[in-house]
C-alpha positions as CSV (number, residue, x, y, z in Angstrom):
1,M,37.1,7.2,32.6
2,S,37.6,10.5,30.9
3,Q,34.8,12.9,30.3
4,K,35.3,12.8,26.5
5,L,35.0,9.0,26.5
6,R,31.8,9.1,28.6
7,Q,30.3,11.7,26.3
8,A,31.2,9.6,23.3
9,E,29.7,6.5,24.9
10,Q,26.5,8.4,25.6
11,R,26.3,9.6,22.0
12,V,26.8,6.0,20.8
13,A,24.0,4.8,23.2
14,R,21.6,7.5,22.0
15,K,22.4,6.7,18.4
16,R,21.8,3.0,19.0
17,A,18.5,3.8,20.7
18,E,17.5,5.9,17.7
19,I,18.5,3.2,15.3
20,E,16.4,0.6,17.2
21,K,13.4,2.9,17.3
22,T,13.7,3.5,13.6
23,R,14.1,-0.2,13.0
24,N,10.9,-0.9,15.0
25,Q,9.0,1.8,13.1
26,L,10.2,0.3,9.8
27,Q,9.0,-3.1,10.8
28,H,5.6,-1.7,11.8
29,L,5.2,0.1,8.5
30,Q,6.2,-2.9,6.5
31,E,3.6,-5.0,8.3
32,K,1.0,-2.2,7.7
33,L,2.0,-2.1,4.1
34,G,1.5,-5.8,3.8
35,R,-2.0,-5.6,5.3
36,L,-3.0,-2.7,3.1
37,Q,-1.7,-4.5,-0.1
38,E,-3.8,-7.6,0.9
39,E,-6.8,-5.4,1.4
40,E,-6.2,-3.7,-1.9
41,K,-6.2,-7.1,-3.7
42,L,-9.5,-8.1,-2.0
43,L,-11.1,-4.8,-3.0
44,E,-9.9,-5.1,-6.6
45,A,-11.3,-8.6,-6.7
46,E,-14.6,-7.2,-5.5
47,Q,-14.5,-4.6,-8.3
48,V,-13.8,-7.2,-11.0
49,T,-16.7,-9.4,-9.7
50,A,-19.0,-6.4,-9.7
51,L,-18.1,-5.5,-13.2
52,F,-18.6,-9.1,-14.3
53,I,-22.0,-9.3,-12.6
54,E,-23.4,-5.8,-13.4
55,Y,-22.1,-5.3,-17.0
56,G,-21.5,-8.9,-18.2
57,V,-17.8,-8.2,-19.0
58,T,-15.3,-11.0,-18.8
59,F,-13.0,-11.1,-15.9
60,E,-10.1,-10.2,-18.2
61,E,-12.0,-7.2,-19.5
62,A,-12.9,-6.1,-16.0
63,K,-9.2,-6.3,-14.9
64,T,-8.2,-4.3,-18.0
65,I,-10.8,-1.6,-17.2
66,L,-9.6,-1.4,-13.6
67,A,-5.9,-1.4,-14.6
68,H,-6.6,1.4,-17.1
69,N,-8.4,3.5,-14.5
70,K,-5.7,2.9,-11.9
71,A,-3.0,3.9,-14.5
72,R,-4.9,7.2,-15.0
73,G,-4.5,7.8,-11.3
74,G,-8.1,6.9,-10.4
75,S,-9.4,4.7,-7.6
76,G,-10.3,2.0,-10.1
77,H,-14.0,3.1,-9.7
78,V,-15.9,2.9,-13.0
79,S,-17.9,6.1,-13.6
80,S,-21.3,6.1,-15.1
81,T,-19.9,7.4,-18.4
82,E,-17.4,4.7,-18.5
83,S,-19.9,2.0,-17.6
84,S,-22.1,3.2,-20.5
85,D,-19.2,2.3,-22.8
86,L,-19.4,-1.3,-21.6
């Protein structure tokens, strides 16, 4: 086997290993993203419930408030000035 062929095969093997490593990292990140999205949904549900209980807003109003805050780049947390508007 020629040296050039061996070198080419080695490069292919390294590239395949890199691809497999990247594929595994992607799968891990996709799984992590899924878990984080589920956690986010649970936390948003807790916020809606808290707004409902503490301020007597409807669930739809609470979801609207949180969506508005999220759109502004906030955490979805309702500040004391915002809560006084409720």
